[in-house]
C-alpha positions in Angstrom: -84.1 114.1 -28.0 -86.2 114.8 -24.9 -85.0 112.2 -22.4 -86.1 111.4 -18.8 -83.7 109.7 -16.5 -85.3 108.1 -13.4 -82.8 107.9 -10.6 -79.8 110.2 -9.8 -77.4 107.5 -8.9 -74.3 106.6 -10.9 -76.0 105.0 -13.9 -78.4 107.9 -14.3 -75.8 110.6 -13.7 -73.3 109.1 -16.2 -76.1 108.8 -18.8 -77.2 112.4 -18.1 -73.7 113.8 -18.5 -72.9 112.0 -21.7 -76.3 112.6 -23.4 -76.3 116.3 -22.3 -72.9 116.8 -23.9 -74.2 115.7 -27.2 -77.1 118.1 -27.1 -80.1 116.2 -25.7 -82.6 117.7 -23.4 -82.3 115.8 -20.1 -84.6 115.7 -17.1 -83.4 113.7 -14.1 -85.9 112.8 -11.3 -85.3 111.0 -8.0 -87.8 110.1 -5.3 -85.2 110.8 -2.6 -84.4 114.3 -1.4 -80.8 114.1 -2.6 -78.8 113.1 -5.6 -76.1 110.3 -5.9 -78.3 107.4 -4.9 -76.6 104.9 -2.5 -73.2 106.4 -3.0 -74.4 109.7 -1.3 -72.0 111.1 1.2 -72.7 113.9 3.6 -70.2 115.9 5.7 -70.8 115.5 9.5 -68.2 116.9 12.0 -65.8 117.4 9.1 -66.1 113.7 8.1 -67.5 112.4 4.8 -70.2 109.9 6.0 -71.2 107.2 3.6 -74.9 107.4 4.3 -75.8 104.0 2.7 -72.8 101.8 3.7 -69.2 101.7 2.9 -68.3 102.4 -0.7 -64.7 101.8 -1.8 -64.0 102.6 -5.5 -62.0 99.8 -7.1 -61.6 98.7 -10.7 -59.4 96.8 -13.1 -60.4 99.2 -15.9 -58.0 102.1 -16.6 -60.7 103.6 -18.8 -63.2 103.7 -15.9 -60.5 104.9 -13.5 -59.6 107.8 -15.8 -63.3 108.6 -16.4 -64.2 109.0 -12.8 -61.1 111.1 -12.2 -62.7 113.8 -14.3 -65.0 114.6 -11.4 -62.8 114.1 -8.3 -59.4 113.5 -6.9 -58.9 110.2 -5.2 -56.8 109.3 -2.2 -54.7 106.1 -1.9 -57.1 104.3 0.5 -56.6 100.5 0.6 -59.5 98.4 1.9 -58.0 96.3 4.8 -61.0 94.8 6.5 -60.8 93.2 10.0 -63.2 90.5 11.1 -64.3 90.2 14.8 -65.4 86.7 15.9 -66.5 86.9 19.5 -63.6 89.2 20.3 -61.0 87.4 18.2 -59.7 89.6 15.4 -58.7 88.3 11.9 -57.6 89.9 8.7 -59.7 89.8 5.6 -59.4 88.7 2.9 -58.0 85.3 4.0 -54.3 85.5 3.9 -51.2 84.4 5.9 -52.1 86.8 8.7 -55.5 85.0 9.0 -54.0 81.5 8.8 -51.4 82.4 11.4 -54.0 83.7 13.8 -56.4 80.8 13.2 -53.9 77.9 13.3 -50.4 79.3 14.3 -49.0 78.3 10.9 -45.9 80.2 9.7 -45.4 79.2 6.0 -47.7 79.1 3.0 -47.0 75.3 2.7 -48.3 74.8 6.3 -51.4 76.8 5.6 -52.1 74.9 2.4 -51.7 71.6 4.2 -54.1 72.7 6.9 -56.8 73.7 4.4 -56.3 70.5 2.4 -56.7 68.5 5.6 -60.0 70.2 6.4 -61.2 70.1 2.8 -61.1 66.4 3.0 -64.6 66.4 4.7 -66.0 67.0 1.2 -64.6 63.6 0.0 -63.6 65.1 -3.4 -67.2 66.3 -4.0 -67.6 69.2 -6.4 -69.0 72.1 -4.4 -72.8 72.6 -5.0 -73.6 75.4 -2.6 -71.9 78.2 -0.8 -71.0 76.2 2.3 -69.2 73.5 0.3 -67.5 76.1 -1.9 -66.2 77.9 1.2 -64.9 74.8 2.8 -63.1 73.9 -0.5 -61.4 77.2 -0.5 -60.4 77.7 3.2 -61.4 74.7 5.3 -63.9 74.2 8.0 -62.4 76.4 10.8 -62.4 79.6 8.8 -65.8 78.8 7.3 -67.3 78.2 10.7 -65.9 81.4 12.3 -65.7 83.9 9.5 -68.1 82.9 6.8 -71.1 80.8 8.0 -73.0 83.2 10.3 -71.9 86.4 8.5 -73.3 85.0 5.2 -76.5 83.9 6.9 -77.0 87.4 8.3 -76.2 89.1 5.0 -78.4 86.9 2.8 -81.1 85.9 5.3 -80.7 82.2 4.5 -78.5 79.2 5.3 -75.3 79.1 3.3 -76.3 75.6 2.2 -79.2 77.2 0.3 -77.0 79.7 -1.5 -75.3 79.1 -4.8 -71.6 78.4 -4.8 -70.7 81.2 -7.3 -71.4 83.9 -4.6 -68.1 83.0 -2.9 -66.2 81.5 -5.7 -64.1 84.6 -6.3 -63.3 85.1 -2.7 -59.7 86.2 -2.4 -57.5 83.6 -0.7 -53.9 84.5 -0.5 -50.8 82.7 0.7 -49.1 86.0 1.3 -49.3 88.6 4.1 -51.2 91.1 1.8 -54.2 92.6 3.6 -55.6 94.5 0.6 -59.1 93.2 0.1 -59.2 93.8 -3.6 -57.0 92.5 -6.3 -57.8 95.5 -8.6 -54.9 97.7 -9.5 -56.9 100.9 -9.1 -58.5 101.7 -5.7 -59.3 104.8 -3.6 -61.9 107.1 -2.1 -62.8 110.5 -3.6 -61.3 113.3 -1.5 -64.4 115.2 -0.3 -66.8 112.3 -0.8 -68.9 110.8 -3.6 -71.7 113.4 -3.8 -69.5 115.9 -5.6 -68.9 113.4 -8.5 -72.6 113.2 -9.3 -73.0 116.9 -8.7 -70.4 117.6 -11.4 -71.9 115.0 -13.8 -75.3 116.7 -13.5 -73.9 120.2 -13.8 -74.8 121.0 -17.4 -77.2 123.5 -19.0 -79.0 120.7 -20.7 -79.8 118.9 -17.5 -82.7 119.6 -15.1 -82.9 117.8 -11.8 -86.1 117.3 -9.8 -85.9 115.7 -6.4 -88.7 114.3 -4.2 -90.3 113.2 -7.4 -91.9 109.7 -7.8 -92.0 108.5 -11.4 -94.5 105.8 -10.7 -97.0 108.3 -9.3 -97.2 109.9 -12.8 -96.0 107.0 -15.0 -98.4 107.4 -17.9 -97.8 111.1 -18.2 -94.1 110.6 -18.3 -94.4 107.9 -20.9 -96.3 110.3 -23.2 -94.1 113.3 -22.6 -90.6 111.9 -23.2 -89.0 110.4 -26.4 -86.8 108.0 -24.3 -86.7 107.0 -20.7 -83.7 105.6 -18.7 -85.1 103.8 -15.7 -82.8 102.8 -12.8 -85.5 101.6 -10.3 -86.8 98.1 -9.8 -87.8 96.6 -13.1 -90.5 94.4 -11.5 -92.1 97.4 -9.7 -92.2 99.3 -13.0 -94.4 96.6 -14.4 -96.6 96.4 -11.2 -95.1 93.0 -10.4 -97.1 91.4 -13.2 -95.0 88.3 -13.2 -94.3 88.3 -9.5 -91.7 89.8 -7.2 -88.0 89.6 -7.7 -86.0 89.1 -4.4 -83.9 91.8 -2.9 -82.0 92.3 0.4 -82.4 95.5 2.3 -80.3 97.2 5.0 -80.8 99.4 8.0 -78.1 101.9 9.2 -77.7 103.2 12.7 -75.3 106.1 12.6 -74.0 108.0 15.6 -71.6 110.9 16.3 -69.3 110.0 19.2 -67.3 112.3 21.3 -64.0 110.6 20.8 -61.2 110.6 18.2 -61.0 106.9 17.5 -63.6 104.3 18.1 -62.3 101.1 16.4 -59.1 102.1 14.6 -60.3 100.9 11.2 -62.8 102.0 8.6 -64.7 98.6 8.5 -64.8 95.8 11.0 -67.1 92.8 10.2 -68.8 90.9 13.0 -69.0 87.3 11.9 -70.8 85.6 14.8 -74.5 84.8 14.7 -75.3 86.4 18.0 -74.3 89.9 16.8 -77.2 91.1 14.7 -75.3 93.7 12.7 -72.8 92.6 10.0 -70.3 95.4 10.4 -69.3 98.7 12.0 -68.1 101.5 9.8 -66.0 104.3 11.2 -66.1 106.8 8.4 -63.1 109.1 9.2 -60.7 106.3 8.4 -61.7 106.4 4.7 -59.8 109.7 4.6 -57.1 108.8 7.1 -58.6 110.4 10.2 -59.9 113.6 8.7 -62.5 115.5 10.7 -63.1 117.5 13.8 -60.9 116.8 16.8 -62.5 114.7 19.5 -65.3 113.5 17.1 -66.0 110.4 15.1 -69.0 109.0 13.2 -69.8 105.3 13.3 -72.5 103.3 11.5 -73.8 99.8 12.5 -75.1 98.0 9.4 -78.0 95.6 9.8 -79.2 93.4 6.9 -83.0 92.9 6.7 -85.6 91.3 4.6 -87.1 93.3 1.7 -90.8 93.7 1.2 -92.8 96.3 -0.8 -92.2 99.8 0.6 -88.8 98.9 2.0 -85.7 100.2 0.2 -84.0 97.5 -1.9 -80.2 97.5 -1.8 -79.1 94.5 -3.8 -80.6 91.7 -5.8 -80.6 88.0 -4.9 -79.1 86.5 -8.1 -80.1 82.9 -7.9 -81.5 80.8 -10.7 -85.2 81.4 -10.0 -84.7 85.2 -9.8 -82.5 85.4 -12.8 -85.1 83.5 -14.8 -87.9 85.8 -13.6 -85.7 88.9 -14.5 -85.2 87.5 -18.0 -89.0 87.3 -18.3 -89.3 91.0 -17.3 -86.5 92.1 -19.6 -88.0 90.3 -22.6 -91.4 91.8 -21.9 -89.8 95.3 -21.6 -88.0 94.9 -24.9 -91.1 93.8 -26.7 -93.5 96.3 -25.3 -91.5 99.3 -24.2 -88.6 99.8 -26.7 -88.3 103.4 -25.7 -87.3 102.5 -22.2 -83.8 101.4 -21.0 -83.4 99.7 -17.7 -80.1 100.3 -16.0 -78.2 100.2 -12.7 -78.3 97.5 -10.0 -82.1 97.5 -9.8 -82.9 98.0 -13.5 -80.5 95.3 -14.6 -80.9 93.2 -11.5 -77.2 92.7 -11.0 -75.0 93.0 -8.0 -72.8 95.6 -9.7 -69.9 97.5 -8.1 -69.5 101.2 -8.8 -67.0 100.7 -11.6 -69.3 98.1 -13.2 -72.2 100.5 -13.2 -70.1 103.2 -14.9 -68.8 100.7 -17.5 -72.4 99.4 -18.2 -73.6 103.0 -18.6 -70.8 103.9 -21.0 -71.4 100.7 -23.0 -75.1 101.4 -23.2 -74.6 105.0 -24.3 -72.2 103.9 -27.1 -75.2 102.2 -28.8 -78.0 104.5 -27.5 -79.5 105.4 -30.9 -79.3 101.9 -32.4 
């Protein structure tokens, strides 16, 4: 078949690779001037810079882990985040190191007792929003210092107005384990993420066109191709006919500094409300200090509201938005059966990288059905 893939991120690249191998004629277009979407990395001063925020590959799926290893070797990077609250440093996720710093407790039993004492403010109420869920998990002190303002910055709204499920899977450990993820497979590709997508698209049946806007020639593309895989915003594809879905956007301020070590960790979150950015990323620590001597690259990450014309980074999956997305998805199924919507924006899901790959492989297993 003659297939158009809109978007050269992970979903599009996995689809292109698998469909090209079976003999289909694939054209991949992207409106940006580079491939790899938001996982794009670029070498600066010998350092692989994550241009669109920190990306740590982690998964519970050995199938996905083995799949991605076809395209790159991974290091043994472990995500050990530090939180800065007005100059006080805490380990994330919440563990015995956090509890000791916060309350001076020594044993898991002491930490559990402290959380139970603070959880009592809920009076046994079932958590109905993010704030109540967080207090139920870790108490009022940790919520106030490490969750409340950070969450408000990230989502642009009061935690009381956010659903509880956003934080329900928050790791809380009564051990001294600083690994942010519970997943058994974790690492960073040696040499960055861009190479992975390059190798996926490196096939004689794949043509790549950058700086190309699908929506500028939508009707022509619909006539020219047998099938289309679309990884952009599903509401924008349909000219927002049912209304806008909500997204959050980000702004990145990246600088090269003339020093070897700026903060000593890849990611430090800033959890107070007065600091406008959510985190500082020092990219060299994703590869254990690799890069030119006397140089480092840091990025300040600022959440911001989304509006038309602004880059969307992740969906806001609350009940109203999910209902609206279902309306778009049903309309697409009924009126455009030749089009598949994929990726974070096409499926309107806050997917991690491994989930995007798994979703693409699952979709491709039934592509002709």
